C-alpha positions as CSV (number, residue, x, y, z in Angstrom):
1,X,-17.3,13.2,15.9
2,X,-16.8,10.9,18.9
3,X,-15.4,13.7,21.0
4,X,-18.4,15.9,20.2
5,X,-20.7,13.0,21.1
6,X,-19.0,12.7,24.5
7,X,-20.0,16.3,25.3
8,X,-23.7,15.9,24.7
9,X,-24.7,14.7,28.2
10,X,-22.4,17.3,29.8
11,X,-23.8,20.2,27.8
12,X,-27.4,19.2,28.4
13,X,-26.7,18.7,32.2
14,X,-25.2,22.1,32.5
15,X,-27.9,23.8,30.5
16,X,-30.6,22.1,32.8
17,X,-28.8,23.3,35.9
18,X,-28.5,26.9,34.7
19,X,-32.1,27.3,33.6
20,X,-33.4,25.7,36.8
21,X,-31.1,27.9,38.9
22,X,-32.6,31.0,37.2
23,X,-36.1,29.8,38.0
24,X,-35.1,29.1,41.6
25,X,-33.6,32.6,41.8
26,X,-36.9,34.0,40.5
27,X,-38.8,32.3,43.3
28,X,-36.4,33.3,46.0
29,X,-36.2,36.9,44.8
30,X,-39.9,37.0,43.8
31,X,-39.1,37.9,40.2
32,X,-42.0,36.6,38.0
33,X,-40.0,37.1,34.8
34,X,-37.5,34.5,35.9
35,X,-40.2,32.0,37.0
36,X,-41.8,31.7,33.5
37,X,-40.8,32.9,30.1
38,X,-44.4,33.7,28.9
39,X,-46.8,35.7,31.2
40,X,-50.2,33.9,31.7
41,X,-48.8,30.4,31.3
42,X,-48.1,27.7,33.8
43,X,-44.8,28.4,35.7
44,X,-42.2,26.0,36.9
45,X,-42.7,25.4,40.7
46,X,-39.8,26.0,43.2
47,X,-39.6,22.3,44.1
48,X,-39.6,21.4,40.4
49,X,-36.7,23.7,39.8
50,X,-34.9,22.0,42.7
51,X,-35.6,18.7,41.1
52,X,-34.0,19.8,37.8
53,X,-31.0,21.1,39.7
54,X,-30.6,17.7,41.3
55,X,-31.2,15.9,38.0
56,X,-28.7,18.0,36.1
57,X,-26.1,17.4,38.8
58,X,-26.9,13.7,38.8
59,X,-26.4,13.6,35.0
60,X,-22.9,15.2,35.5
61,X,-21.7,12.8,38.2
62,X,-23.2,9.8,36.5
63,X,-20.9,10.1,33.5
64,X,-18.5,7.1,33.2
65,X,-15.3,9.3,33.1
66,X,-16.1,10.9,36.5
67,X,-13.9,9.6,39.4
68,X,-15.1,7.0,41.9
69,X,-15.3,9.7,44.5
70,X,-18.5,10.9,42.9
71,X,-20.2,7.5,43.5
72,X,-21.6,8.5,46.9
73,X,-22.8,11.8,45.6
74,X,-24.6,10.0,42.7
75,X,-26.3,7.7,45.1
76,X,-27.4,10.6,47.3
77,X,-28.8,12.5,44.4
78,X,-30.7,9.5,43.2
79,X,-32.2,9.0,46.6
80,X,-33.2,12.7,46.9
81,X,-34.9,12.6,43.5
82,X,-36.8,9.4,44.3
83,X,-37.9,10.8,47.7
84,X,-39.1,14.0,46.1
85,X,-41.0,12.3,43.3
86,X,-42.5,9.5,45.4
87,X,-43.6,11.9,48.1
88,X,-45.3,14.1,45.6
89,X,-47.1,11.2,43.9
90,X,-48.2,9.9,47.3
91,X,-49.9,13.2,48.0
92,X,-51.9,12.9,44.8
93,X,-52.7,9.2,45.3
94,X,-53.7,9.3,48.9
95,X,-55.0,12.9,49.2
96,X,-52.5,13.9,51.9
97,X,-50.4,16.9,52.5
98,X,-46.8,16.2,53.5
99,X,-45.9,20.0,53.6
100,X,-43.1,19.6,51.1
101,X,-44.5,21.8,48.3
102,X,-43.6,25.2,49.7
103,X,-40.5,24.4,51.7
104,X,-38.3,26.6,49.5
105,X,-40.7,29.4,48.6
106,X,-44.4,30.2,49.2
107,X,-46.5,30.0,46.0
108,X,-49.3,32.5,45.3
109,X,-52.8,31.0,46.0
110,X,-54.0,32.0,42.5
111,X,-51.4,29.9,40.7
112,X,-52.6,28.5,37.3
113,X,-53.3,24.9,36.6
114,X,-52.7,23.4,40.1
115,X,-54.8,21.9,42.8
116,X,-52.3,22.9,45.5
117,X,-50.1,26.0,45.4
118,X,-46.4,25.1,44.9
119,X,-47.0,21.4,44.1
120,X,-45.5,20.0,40.9
121,X,-47.7,18.1,38.4
122,X,-48.0,14.4,38.9
123,X,-46.4,13.8,35.4
124,X,-43.5,16.0,36.5
125,X,-43.0,13.9,39.7
126,X,-43.3,10.7,37.6
127,X,-40.7,12.0,35.1
128,X,-38.2,12.7,37.9
129,X,-38.7,9.1,39.1
130,X,-38.1,7.8,35.6
131,X,-34.9,9.8,35.3
132,X,-33.6,8.6,38.6
133,X,-34.4,5.0,37.7
134,X,-32.7,5.4,34.3
135,X,-29.5,6.6,35.9
136,X,-29.6,3.7,38.4
137,X,-30.1,1.1,35.7
138,X,-27.3,2.7,33.6
139,X,-24.8,1.7,36.3
140,X,-25.9,-1.9,36.5
141,X,-23.8,-4.4,34.6
142,X,-24.9,-6.1,31.4
143,X,-26.6,-5.1,28.1
144,X,-30.1,-5.7,29.5
145,X,-29.5,-3.0,32.2
146,X,-28.3,-0.6,29.5
147,X,-31.4,-1.4,27.4
148,X,-33.7,-0.8,30.5
149,X,-31.9,2.5,31.2
150,X,-32.4,3.8,27.7
151,X,-36.0,2.6,27.5
152,X,-36.8,4.7,30.6
153,X,-34.9,7.6,29.1
154,X,-36.9,7.3,25.8
155,X,-40.1,7.3,27.9
156,X,-39.0,10.4,29.7
157,X,-38.3,12.1,26.4
158,X,-41.7,11.2,25.0
159,X,-43.5,12.5,28.1
160,X,-41.7,15.9,27.7
161,X,-42.4,15.9,23.9
162,X,-46.1,15.1,24.5
163,X,-46.4,18.0,26.9
164,X,-44.6,20.3,24.5
165,X,-46.8,19.3,21.6
166,X,-49.8,20.1,23.8
167,X,-48.6,23.6,24.2
168,X,-47.6,23.9,20.5
169,X,-50.9,22.7,19.2
170,X,-53.2,24.1,21.9
171,X,-54.2,20.7,23.3
172,X,-54.2,21.0,27.1
173,X,-55.0,17.4,27.6
174,X,-51.5,16.6,26.5
175,X,-49.8,18.6,29.3
176,X,-52.4,18.2,32.1
177,X,-51.6,15.8,34.9
178,X,-53.3,12.7,36.0
179,X,-55.8,14.7,38.0
180,X,-56.8,16.6,34.9
181,X,-56.0,20.0,36.6
182,X,-52.3,20.3,37.5
183,X,-50.2,20.9,34.4
184,X,-46.5,20.4,33.5
185,X,-44.9,23.8,32.7
186,X,-43.7,24.2,29.1
187,X,-40.0,24.8,30.3
188,X,-40.3,21.6,32.3
189,X,-41.3,19.7,29.1
190,X,-38.2,21.0,27.3
191,X,-35.9,20.1,30.2
192,X,-37.3,16.6,30.5
193,X,-36.6,16.1,26.8
194,X,-33.0,17.3,27.5
195,X,-32.6,14.9,30.5
196,X,-33.9,12.0,28.4
197,X,-31.4,12.7,25.6
198,X,-28.6,13.2,28.2
199,X,-29.4,9.8,29.9
200,X,-29.2,8.1,26.5
201,X,-25.9,9.7,25.7
202,X,-24.3,8.8,29.0
203,X,-22.4,6.0,27.2
204,X,-21.9,7.5,23.7
205,X,-19.8,4.7,22.4
206,X,-22.5,2.0,22.8
207,X,-25.7,1.4,20.9
208,X,-27.6,4.2,19.2
209,X,-25.3,7.2,20.2
210,X,-22.3,5.3,18.7
211,X,-24.3,4.6,15.6
212,X,-25.2,8.2,15.1
213,X,-21.6,9.4,15.8
214,X,-19.7,6.9,13.6
215,X,-18.2,7.8,10.3
216,X,-20.0,5.1,8.3
217,X,-22.8,4.8,5.8
218,X,-25.3,4.1,8.6
219,X,-24.0,6.9,10.7
220,X,-24.1,9.4,7.9
221,X,-27.6,8.3,7.0
222,X,-28.8,8.5,10.6
223,X,-27.4,12.0,11.1
224,X,-29.1,13.2,7.8
225,X,-32.5,11.6,8.5
226,X,-32.9,12.0,12.2
227,X,-33.7,15.8,12.2
228,X,-36.1,15.3,9.3
229,X,-37.8,12.3,10.8
230,X,-38.5,14.3,14.0
231,X,-39.0,17.7,12.4
232,X,-41.2,16.9,9.4
233,X,-44.2,15.5,11.3
234,X,-44.0,18.4,13.8
235,X,-44.0,21.0,11.0
236,X,-46.9,19.3,9.3
237,X,-48.9,19.2,12.6
238,X,-48.0,22.9,13.3
239,X,-49.2,23.9,9.8
240,X,-52.5,22.1,10.1
241,X,-53.1,23.4,13.6
242,X,-52.4,27.0,12.5
243,X,-55.4,27.0,10.1
244,X,-57.7,24.7,12.0
245,X,-61.0,26.4,12.9
246,X,-60.4,29.5,10.8
247,X,-59.6,28.1,7.3
248,X,-60.8,24.5,7.6
249,X,-62.3,21.9,9.9
250,X,-63.0,18.2,10.2
251,X,-62.4,16.0,7.2
252,X,-60.4,18.7,5.3
253,X,-58.0,18.9,8.2
254,X,-57.5,15.2,8.2
255,X,-56.9,15.2,4.4
256,X,-54.5,18.1,4.8
257,X,-52.6,16.2,7.5
258,X,-52.3,13.1,5.3
259,X,-51.1,15.2,2.3
260,X,-48.5,16.9,4.5
261,X,-47.3,13.5,5.9
262,X,-46.9,12.2,2.3
263,X,-44.9,15.2,1.3
264,X,-42.7,15.0,4.5
265,X,-42.2,11.3,3.9
266,X,-41.3,11.9,0.3
267,X,-38.7,14.5,1.3
268,X,-37.2,12.1,3.8
269,X,-37.1,9.4,1.2
270,X,-35.4,11.7,-1.4
271,X,-32.8,12.8,1.1
272,X,-32.2,9.1,2.1
273,X,-31.6,8.2,-1.6
274,X,-29.2,11.1,-2.1
275,X,-27.2,10.1,1.0
276,X,-27.1,6.5,0.1
277,X,-26.1,7.3,-3.5
278,X,-23.1,9.4,-2.3
279,X,-22.1,6.7,0.1
280,X,-22.4,4.1,-2.6
281,X,-20.2,6.1,-4.9
282,X,-17.5,6.4,-2.2
283,X,-17.6,2.7,-1.6
284,X,-17.5,1.9,-5.3
285,X,-14.5,4.1,-5.7
286,X,-12.7,2.4,-2.8
287,X,-13.6,-1.0,-4.2
288,X,-12.2,-0.1,-7.6
289,X,-9.1,1.3,-6.1
290,X,-8.5,-2.0,-4.2
291,X,-9.0,-4.0,-7.3
292,X,-6.7,-1.8,-9.4
293,X,-3.7,-1.7,-7.1
294,X,-0.8,-3.9,-8.1
295,X,-0.1,-4.8,-4.4
296,X,-2.1,-7.7,-3.0
297,X,-4.6,-6.9,-0.3
298,X,-5.9,-9.4,2.2
299,X,-8.3,-8.7,5.1
300,X,-8.8,-11.2,7.9
301,X,-11.5,-11.4,10.6
302,X,-9.7,-10.8,13.9
303,X,-12.9,-11.5,16.0
304,X,-12.8,-15.1,14.9
305,X,-10.1,-17.1,16.7
306,X,-9.1,-18.7,13.4
307,X,-8.4,-15.3,11.8
308,X,-10.1,-16.4,8.5
309,X,-9.7,-14.4,5.3
310,X,-12.7,-12.3,4.4
311,X,-11.4,-10.4,1.4
312,X,-8.6,-10.5,-1.2
313,X,-8.2,-8.3,-4.3
314,X,-7.3,-9.3,-7.8
315,X,-3.6,-8.5,-7.3
316,X,-3.5,-11.0,-4.4
317,X,-5.0,-13.7,-6.7
318,X,-2.5,-12.9,-9.4
319,X,0.4,-13.2,-7.0
320,X,-0.7,-16.4,-5.2
321,X,-2.7,-18.1,-8.0
322,X,-5.7,-18.6,-5.6
323,X,-9.0,-17.1,-6.6
324,X,-11.3,-15.2,-4.1
325,X,-13.5,-18.3,-3.7
326,X,-10.5,-20.5,-3.0
327,X,-9.1,-18.1,-0.4
328,X,-12.0,-16.8,1.6
329,X,-12.8,-18.3,5.1
330,X,-9.3,-19.9,5.2
331,X,-6.5,-19.0,7.4
332,X,-3.4,-17.6,5.7
333,X,-1.4,-20.5,7.1
334,X,-2.5,-22.6,4.1
335,X,0.1,-20.7,2.0
336,X,2.9,-21.8,4.4
337,X,2.3,-25.5,4.3
338,X,5.6,-27.4,3.8
339,X,7.6,-24.2,4.0
340,X,10.0,-23.3,6.9
341,X,10.3,-19.7,7.8
342,X,12.5,-18.0,10.3
343,X,11.3,-18.7,13.8
344,X,11.9,-15.2,15.0
345,X,9.9,-13.8,12.1
346,X,7.0,-16.1,12.9
347,X,7.1,-15.2,16.6
348,X,7.0,-11.5,15.8
349,X,4.1,-12.1,13.4
350,X,2.1,-13.9,16.1
351,X,2.8,-11.1,18.7
352,X,1.7,-8.5,16.1
353,X,-1.6,-10.2,15.8
354,X,-2.0,-10.8,19.5
355,X,-1.1,-7.2,20.5
356,X,-2.9,-5.5,17.6
357,X,0.3,-3.8,16.4
358,X,1.6,-2.9,12.9
359,X,4.4,-4.8,11.4
360,X,6.2,-5.8,8.2
361,X,7.5,-9.3,7.7
362,X,9.2,-11.2,4.8
363,X,7.9,-14.8,4.5
364,X,8.3,-17.7,2.1
365,X,4.9,-18.7,0.7
366,X,3.7,-21.3,-1.8
367,X,1.8,-20.4,-4.9
368,X,-1.1,-22.6,-6.1
369,X,1.2,-24.2,-8.7
370,X,3.7,-25.2,-6.0
371,X,6.3,-22.5,-6.7
372,X,7.8,-20.7,-3.8
373,X,7.9,-16.9,-3.6
374,X,9.0,-14.3,-1.1
375,X,6.1,-12.3,0.4
376,X,6.7,-8.9,2.1
377,X,3.6,-8.7,4.3
378,X,2.7,-5.4,5.9
379,X,0.0,-5.8,8.6
380,X,-2.1,-3.1,10.2
381,X,-5.1,-3.5,12.6
382,X,-8.5,-2.1,11.7
383,X,-10.7,-0.8,14.6
384,X,-14.4,-0.5,14.8
385,X,-16.1,2.8,15.9
386,X,-15.7,1.7,19.6
387,X,-11.9,1.3,19.3
388,X,-12.0,-2.6,19.3
389,X,-9.8,-4.4,16.7
390,X,-12.1,-6.3,14.4
391,X,-9.9,-7.0,11.3
392,X,-6.3,-7.0,10.1
393,X,-5.4,-5.7,6.6
394,X,-2.3,-7.0,4.9
395,X,-0.5,-5.6,1.9
396,X,1.2,-8.4,0.0
397,X,4.2,-7.6,-2.2
398,X,6.0,-10.2,-4.2
399,X,9.7,-9.5,-3.6
400,X,11.1,-12.7,-5.0
401,X,13.2,-11.0,-7.6
402,X,14.5,-8.5,-5.1
403,X,15.5,-11.2,-2.7
404,X,17.1,-13.3,-5.4
405,X,19.0,-10.2,-6.6
406,X,20.1,-9.5,-3.0
407,X,21.3,-13.1,-2.7
408,X,23.2,-12.8,-6.0
409,X,24.8,-9.6,-4.8
410,X,25.6,-11.1,-1.4
411,X,27.1,-14.2,-3.1
412,X,29.2,-11.9,-5.4
413,X,30.4,-10.0,-2.3
414,X,31.3,-13.3,-0.6
415,X,33.1,-14.4,-3.7
416,X,35.0,-11.1,-3.9
417,X,35.9,-11.3,-0.2
418,X,37.1,-14.9,-0.7
419,X,39.0,-14.0,-3.8
420,X,40.7,-11.1,-1.9
421,X,41.5,-13.5,1.0
422,X,42.9,-16.1,-1.4
423,X,45.0,-13.4,-3.1
424,X,46.4,-12.3,0.2
425,X,47.1,-15.9,1.2
426,X,48.6,-16.5,-2.2
427,X,51.0,-13.5,-2.0
428,X,52.0,-14.4,1.5
429,X,52.6,-18.1,0.7
430,X,54.5,-17.3,-2.5
431,X,56.7,-14.7,-0.9
432,X,57.5,-17.2,1.9
433,X,58.1,-20.2,-0.3
434,X,60.3,-18.2,-2.7
435,X,62.2,-16.5,0.1
436,X,63.1,-19.7,2.0
437,X,65.1,-21.5,-0.6
438,X,66.6,-18.2,-1.8
439,X,67.8,-17.4,1.8
440,X,69.4,-20.8,2.1
441,X,71.1,-20.4,-1.3
442,X,72.4,-16.9,-0.5
443,X,73.7,-18.1,2.9
444,X,75.8,-20.8,1.3
445,X,77.0,-18.5,-1.5
446,X,78.3,-16.0,1.1
447,X,79.8,-18.8,3.1
448,X,81.7,-20.1,0.0
449,X,83.2,-16.6,-0.4
450,X,84.8,-17.1,3.0
451,X,85.6,-20.8,2.9
452,X,86.4,-22.2,-0.5
453,X,87.4,-25.7,0.7
454,X,86.3,-28.7,-1.3
455,X,84.1,-30.1,1.4
456,X,82.3,-26.7,1.9
457,X,82.0,-26.2,-1.9
458,X,80.4,-29.6,-2.4
459,X,77.9,-29.1,0.4
460,X,77.1,-25.6,-0.6
461,X,76.6,-26.4,-4.3
462,X,74.3,-29.3,-3.2
463,X,72.2,-26.9,-1.1
464,X,72.1,-24.3,-3.9
465,X,71.0,-27.0,-6.3
466,X,68.2,-28.2,-3.9
467,X,67.0,-24.6,-3.5
468,X,66.9,-24.1,-7.2
469,X,65.0,-27.4,-7.7
470,X,62.6,-26.4,-4.9
471,X,61.9,-23.1,-6.6
472,X,61.6,-24.8,-10.0
473,X,58.9,-27.2,-8.6
474,X,57.1,-24.3,-6.9
475,X,57.1,-22.3,-10.1
476,X,55.9,-25.3,-12.0
477,X,53.0,-25.8,-9.6
478,X,52.0,-22.2,-10.0
479,X,52.1,-22.4,-13.7
480,X,50.0,-25.5,-13.6
481,X,47.4,-23.9,-11.4
482,X,47.3,-20.8,-13.5
483,X,47.0,-22.8,-16.8
484,X,44.3,-25.1,-15.3
485,X,42.3,-22.1,-14.1
486,X,42.3,-20.3,-17.4
487,X,42.6,-22.8,-20.2
488,X,41.9,-26.1,-18.4
489,X,43.9,-29.3,-18.4
490,X,44.8,-30.6,-21.8
491,X,45.6,-34.3,-21.9
492,X,47.9,-36.1,-24.4
493,X,46.6,-39.6,-23.8
494,X,48.1,-42.8,-25.2
495,X,47.8,-46.5,-24.5
496,X,50.3,-47.6,-21.8
497,X,50.7,-50.1,-19.0
498,X,49.5,-48.0,-16.1
499,X,50.7,-50.5,-13.6
500,X,54.3,-50.3,-14.7
501,X,54.0,-46.5,-15.1
502,X,52.8,-46.0,-11.5
503,X,55.3,-48.6,-10.1
504,X,58.2,-46.9,-11.8
505,X,57.1,-43.5,-10.4
506,X,56.8,-44.9,-6.9
507,X,60.2,-46.5,-7.1
508,X,61.8,-43.3,-8.3
509,X,60.5,-41.6,-5.1
510,X,61.3,-44.5,-2.7
511,X,64.8,-43.3,-1.7
512,X,63.6,-39.9,-0.6
513,X,60.6,-41.4,1.3
514,X,62.4,-44.3,2.9
515,X,65.0,-41.9,4.4
516,X,62.2,-41.0,6.8
517,X,59.3,-43.4,6.5
518,X,58.5,-47.0,5.7
519,X,57.0,-47.5,2.2
520,X,54.9,-50.5,1.4
521,X,53.7,-51.1,-2.2
522,X,51.0,-53.7,-3.1
523,X,50.2,-54.4,-6.7
524,X,47.4,-56.8,-7.4
525,X,48.0,-58.8,-10.7
526,X,45.8,-57.8,-13.6
527,X,45.6,-56.1,-17.0
528,X,46.6,-52.5,-16.4
529,X,46.5,-51.4,-20.0
530,X,44.8,-47.9,-20.1
531,X,44.5,-44.8,-22.2
532,X,45.9,-42.0,-20.1
533,X,48.3,-39.1,-20.2
534,X,51.5,-40.7,-18.8
535,X,53.1,-37.5,-17.6
536,X,49.9,-36.4,-15.8
537,X,49.5,-39.8,-14.1
538,X,53.1,-39.6,-12.9
539,X,52.3,-36.0,-11.6
540,X,49.3,-37.4,-9.7
541,X,51.4,-40.1,-8.1
542,X,54.3,-37.8,-7.2
543,X,51.9,-35.2,-5.6
544,X,50.1,-37.7,-3.5
545,X,53.3,-39.4,-2.3
546,X,54.9,-36.0,-1.5
547,X,51.8,-35.0,0.4
548,X,51.8,-38.2,2.4
549,X,55.5,-37.9,3.2
550,X,55.1,-34.2,4.2
551,X,52.3,-34.8,6.7
552,X,53.7,-38.0,8.2
553,X,56.1,-37.6,11.1
554,X,59.5,-39.3,10.8
555,X,59.3,-43.1,11.5
556,X,55.8,-43.4,10.1
557,X,54.4,-45.7,7.4
558,X,53.0,-45.1,3.9
559,X,51.1,-47.9,2.1
560,X,50.5,-47.8,-1.7
561,X,47.9,-50.1,-3.1
562,X,47.3,-50.6,-6.9
563,X,44.6,-52.8,-8.4
564,X,42.1,-53.1,-11.3
565,X,38.3,-53.0,-10.5
566,X,36.3,-53.8,-13.6
567,X,36.9,-51.0,-16.1
568,X,38.7,-48.8,-13.5
569,X,42.2,-48.5,-12.1
570,X,42.2,-48.0,-8.3
571,X,45.3,-46.3,-6.8
572,X,45.2,-45.8,-3.0
573,X,47.8,-44.2,-0.7
574,X,47.4,-44.5,3.1
575,X,49.7,-42.9,5.6
576,X,50.0,-42.8,9.4
577,X,50.4,-39.1,9.5
578,X,48.6,-36.2,11.3
579,X,45.1,-37.1,9.9
580,X,42.2,-34.8,9.2
581,X,38.8,-33.9,10.5
582,X,35.7,-34.4,8.3
583,X,35.6,-30.6,7.6
584,X,39.3,-30.7,6.5
585,X,38.5,-33.7,4.2
586,X,36.0,-31.5,2.4
587,X,38.5,-28.7,1.9
588,X,41.6,-30.6,1.2
589,X,41.3,-30.2,-2.6
590,X,40.8,-26.4,-2.5
591,X,43.7,-24.4,-3.9
592,X,46.0,-22.8,-1.3
593,X,44.5,-24.8,1.5
594,X,47.0,-26.5,3.9
595,X,46.3,-28.7,6.9
596,X,49.0,-27.0,8.9
597,X,50.3,-23.5,8.1
598,X,53.8,-24.3,9.2
599,X,54.3,-26.9,6.6
600,X,56.2,-25.8,3.4
601,X,54.4,-25.5,0.1
602,X,51.6,-23.5,-1.4
603,X,48.8,-25.9,-0.8
604,X,48.1,-26.4,-4.6
605,X,49.4,-30.0,-5.0
606,X,46.1,-31.7,-4.2
607,X,44.1,-29.2,-6.2
608,X,46.3,-30.1,-9.2
609,X,45.7,-33.8,-8.5
610,X,42.0,-33.3,-8.4
611,X,42.0,-31.4,-11.7
612,X,44.1,-34.1,-13.4
613,X,41.9,-36.9,-12.1
614,X,38.8,-35.1,-13.2
615,X,40.3,-34.5,-16.7
616,X,40.7,-38.3,-17.0
617,X,37.0,-38.7,-16.1
618,X,38.1,-40.2,-12.8
619,X,37.4,-39.4,-9.1
620,X,39.4,-38.9,-6.0
621,X,38.3,-39.3,-2.4
622,X,40.0,-38.3,0.9
623,X,39.2,-40.0,4.1
624,X,40.5,-40.0,7.7
625,X,39.5,-41.4,11.0
626,X,40.3,-38.1,12.6
627,X,43.3,-36.0,13.7
628,X,46.3,-38.2,14.5
629,X,44.8,-41.2,12.8
630,X,46.4,-40.8,9.3
631,X,44.8,-40.2,6.0
632,X,43.9,-42.1,2.8
633,X,43.5,-40.9,-0.7
634,X,41.8,-43.1,-3.2
635,X,42.0,-42.4,-7.0
636,X,39.7,-44.1,-9.5
637,X,40.7,-43.8,-13.2
638,X,38.8,-45.3,-16.1
639,X,41.0,-47.6,-18.2
640,X,39.5,-46.1,-21.4
641,X,39.8,-42.3,-20.7
642,X,39.3,-40.0,-23.7
643,X,42.3,-39.0,-25.7
644,X,41.8,-35.2,-25.1
645,X,40.1,-33.4,-22.3
646,X,40.0,-29.8,-20.9
647,X,39.0,-29.2,-17.2
648,X,39.4,-25.9,-15.4
649,X,40.4,-25.5,-11.8
650,X,38.1,-23.2,-9.8
651,X,40.4,-21.1,-7.7
652,X,37.4,-19.8,-5.8
653,X,36.1,-23.3,-4.9
């Protein structure tokens, strides 16, 4: 519809030029049939035809889409029209002859309805001046200038319509000029009406032309009623005029005119009601569709800098918990208060609103009851009939369950990857740890085949025994981890002196440790009677001391401290070894984790310790001042631990 509206002025301008050119050709070639369509009526003068050619051309070059190069041509055409019209009016007003009426062609002295052969009617000259002024005002800035231009164009249209009605109803007073003699030709009346409409439609996307062209309730109504509003009174007048003087006169004609007007107005009203009813039905259908959809719909006012909400449907209220009254005139930001969203997503959302683009964003919002939900928001701009963005419509989809499912799937994938990684690490470590003592044992067995001396045999058997013991401890650790992971830790607790138990275990390990380190033991006097599993407590002590010895370079120091703190037994081991970072302190109790990959072992000793401590309802804590600063492990065991306990080791921890 808009494209058709853009062509109105161009079509009217070309039509005016073509008709005026035919009239001009009739004057130049002296063809009376071209000068006037009906013999015996007032004909269009040669200078009038030239004026219409100038006016039609001016209407073409005055259109906004014409290039700037046409500006000078437009100014020249405006000047020519004003000179022609003002000169003609001056001849009438001052009774002078400027010899401009027959410059193009000589008019016959017996021409109808004119005081001077070849001279256009004063109303014709005035109409050309109005048209030129309307085009001039159209190119001034501001809405007032546009209003002035269209007011002049409407006046021009009414002058042409008045003259045409004079011919249609046989009322010469309507088409005679100011002097009461010179008349405007009927074709001139039609062309002035065309120029008036063309001047109004120069800017079809502003004001009344845009209203008529738009696909809206008002536009549809205007397009339906405009022909009837103009045509119905004309038809009534024509019908009354056709019988006036022959069938009726005076009061009867007035009554008949009134009756015809009532009928015409009634028809217009009926058509208006029908158009409005159809539009109302369409709007009702759209409104019900918006209300029935399961997706939330929110519309914001983009003209307002605050982008307030102007509409939400029932689904939006169901998702957010906010009613229409609680939402309207508020910015959507109120649903993000206290919630942090991805910065890149928020920046993209702002750019979408600033640039008038489409976009889909996933945001965390807050329901009225305080619960968080994931909102997949699809935004799209809404333009008015002039192409300006006035609103944004958003489709709100609650994707909380989908996001939670995606997070669960991602967590499962991460767990699976971690499990695969741990499996690979486990296989690699086990194969290395099993192969190392076996290689040592095989080497000495083959050496004994070559050298069976007593010294070689004693040393070889000692190495083979150590290798077997190493593999036995390795297999025992693997069995413990496997059992703890599946069935948990089962304690067989009894009342013992935990102080003597721990001291005895430390002393058993002292020779092996003091061959490389200095071992200091501090036992604070107190009542160490506790309900614990003796074998498991010994396992805790052995693993911690072995770990400290393993990661402390030769010549270092290991300090053991044992004391009672209220209802708890505190056992601490501090070494001067390689130390750990804070991140390593957090991972040290994970199965198969080792501070240094070149160290022997599977990295399960501390995981076993943590499981055994937890089974006693105790706690263990690892601390270090940093790499190279040594480490400390503090175990806290309650003195009255339960007699039986099962705790599993999470191998995916």
